[in-house]
C-alpha positions in Angstrom: -12.4 -19.2 -16.0 -14.7 -16.3 -15.2 -15.5 -17.8 -11.8 -11.8 -18.4 -11.0 -10.9 -14.8 -11.9 -13.7 -13.5 -9.7 -12.5 -15.5 -6.7 -8.9 -14.5 -7.3 -9.8 -10.8 -7.7 -11.9 -10.9 -4.5 -9.1 -12.6 -2.5 -6.5 -10.1 -3.9 -8.7 -7.2 -3.0 -9.3 -8.5 0.5 -5.6 -8.7 1.1 -4.7 -5.4 -0.6 -7.5 -3.6 1.3 -6.0 -4.6 4.7 -2.6 -3.2 3.9 -3.4 0.4 5.1 -4.9 -1.0 8.3 -1.8 -3.1 8.9 0.4 0.1 8.7 -2.1 2.0 10.8 -1.3 -0.3 13.6 2.4 0.5 13.2 3.0 4.2 12.4 1.1 5.9 15.3 2.8 3.5 17.7 6.2 3.2 16.1 7.9 4.1 19.4 6.0 1.4 21.3 6.9 -1.3 18.7 10.6 -0.2 18.7 10.7 -0.5 22.5 9.8 -4.2 22.3 12.7 -6.7 22.9 11.3 -9.3 20.5 10.4 -8.7 16.9 7.0 -6.9 16.6 6.3 -9.0 13.5 5.6 -12.0 15.8 2.4 -10.1 16.8 1.8 -7.9 13.7 1.9 -10.6 10.9 -0.6 -13.0 12.6 -2.8 -10.0 13.4 -2.7 -8.9 9.8 -3.4 -12.4 8.4 -6.4 -12.7 10.8 -7.8 -9.4 9.3 -7.8 -11.1 5.9 -10.1 -13.8 7.3 -12.4 -11.2 9.0 -12.7 -9.0 5.9 -13.2 -12.1 3.7 -16.0 -13.3 6.0 -17.7 -9.9 6.0 -17.5 -9.5 2.2 -18.2 -13.1 1.2 -22.0 -12.6 0.8 -21.3 -10.0 -2.0 -18.5 -11.8 -3.7 -20.6 -12.8 -6.7 -22.4 -9.5 -7.2 -21.2 -8.0 -10.5 -21.9 -4.5 -11.6 -21.1 -5.6 -15.2 -19.7 -8.4 -17.2 -17.5 -7.5 -20.2 -14.3 -9.1 -21.4 -13.0 -5.8 -22.9 -12.6 -4.4 -19.4 -9.6 -6.7 -18.9 -7.7 -4.6 -21.5 -7.4 -1.5 -19.2 -7.0 -3.9 -16.3 -4.0 -5.4 -17.9 -2.5 -1.9 -18.4 -3.1 -1.2 -14.7 -1.5 -4.6 -13.6 1.6 -3.7 -15.7 1.7 -0.2 -14.2 1.5 -1.6 -10.7 4.3 -4.1 -11.4 6.5 -1.4 -12.9 5.8 0.7 -9.7 6.8 -2.2 -7.5 10.0 -2.6 -9.4 10.8 1.2 -9.4 10.0 1.3 -5.6 12.7 -1.3 -4.9 15.5 0.7 -6.6 17.6 2.4 -3.9 15.3 1.0 -1.3 16.4 -2.1 0.6 14.2 -5.1 1.4 14.4 -4.1 5.1 13.0 -0.7 4.3 10.2 -2.2 2.2 9.4 -4.4 5.2 9.4 -1.6 7.7 12.3 -2.7 9.8 13.6 0.9 10.4 10.2 1.8 11.8 10.0 -1.2 14.1 13.3 -2.4 15.2 15.1 -0.6 18.1 18.5 0.8 17.1 18.1 -0.4 13.5 21.3 0.6 11.6 19.7 1.7 8.3 17.9 5.0 8.9 18.0 6.9 5.6 15.5 8.9 3.6 15.3 8.0 0.0 14.0 10.8 -2.3 15.5 9.8 -5.6 14.2 7.7 -8.5 10.4 7.2 -8.4 10.3 8.8 -5.0 11.3 12.1 -6.6 7.9 12.0 -8.3 5.6 10.4 -5.7 6.2 9.9 -1.9 4.4 6.6 -1.6 4.9 4.6 -4.8 4.1 1.3 -3.2 0.7 2.4 -2.1 0.1 3.7 -5.6 1.1 0.3 -6.9 -1.3 -1.4 -4.5 -4.1 0.9 -5.7 -3.3 0.1 -9.4 -3.6 -3.6 -8.7 -6.9 -3.2 -6.8 -8.3 -1.0 -9.6 -7.2 -3.6 -12.2 -9.0 -6.4 -10.3 -12.1 -4.2 -9.9 -12.2 -3.1 -13.6 -11.5 -6.6 -14.9 -14.0 -8.5 -12.7 -16.7 -5.8 -12.4 -17.3 -7.1 -8.9 -19.1 -4.7 -6.5 -17.1 -6.2 -3.6 -13.8 -5.3 -5.3 -14.9 -1.7 -5.8 -16.1 -1.6 -2.2 -12.8 -2.9 -0.8 -10.9 -0.4 -3.0 -12.9 2.5 -1.5 -12.2 1.1 2.0 -8.5 0.9 1.2 -8.5 4.5 -0.1 -10.3 5.8 3.0 -8.0 3.9 5.5 -5.0 4.7 3.2 -5.6 8.4 3.4 -5.4 8.2 7.2 -2.4 5.9 7.1 -0.4 8.1 4.8 -1.0 11.1 7.1 0.2 8.9 10.0 3.2 7.6 8.1 4.2 11.1 7.0 4.0 12.3 10.7 6.2 9.4 11.8 8.7 10.0 9.0 8.9 13.7 9.8 9.5 12.8 13.4 12.4 10.5 12.3 13.9 12.7 9.6 12.9 16.2 10.7 13.2 19.2 8.4 14.6 17.1 5.5 11.3 15.1 5.4 9.1 18.2 5.9 10.7 19.8 2.9 10.4 16.7 0.8 6.8 16.4 1.8 6.0 19.9 0.6 7.7 19.3 -2.8 6.5 15.8 -3.7 2.9 14.6 -3.8 1.8 11.6 -1.8 0.1 9.5 -4.5 -0.5 11.3 -7.8 3.0 11.4 -9.4 4.5 14.6 -10.8 5.6 14.5 -14.4 9.0 15.9 -13.5 11.1 14.7 -10.7 12.1 16.6 -7.6 14.7 19.3 -8.2 17.6 19.1 -5.8 20.0 21.9 -5.1 
């Protein structure tokens, strides 16, 4: 059981750690991807999946190195898993599946171009990334694997660059409305009270 959880945690962290890199290929070059006649996902998804393999190969030698082994660490991990799942659900309210998948950023002339600032997004601009971080931290805490903590730090570093890039792309698309929203609502650490409108 312990071994299976370690492997599952390592694989989950490999995938989660590559999410910011995936979006870093998109946001700075959103105009380029929108100019393509065929769906950019024909290139982007295989590229992203191949990064899983590369990151897994690079980190495989350290996948068994544990900083600690304690069953009680799964208690806070479970709380983080639940928090992450709640954030995923809250992120999908008033936010279409197409928006979650990045279609407005990537598809030329996409009909749905709207800025969502209500619900969870009145407290945190990027709740999905916060959810990913909760899941990675849960796996890291639970397994105690050095590789999971290392992958989480990699995701935080690339995620910080990616969030700046995404914010710039959103400001270009939505202008002053997004700029005002960006100054009022934090990127990752949620506010206790929602955004005041009016």
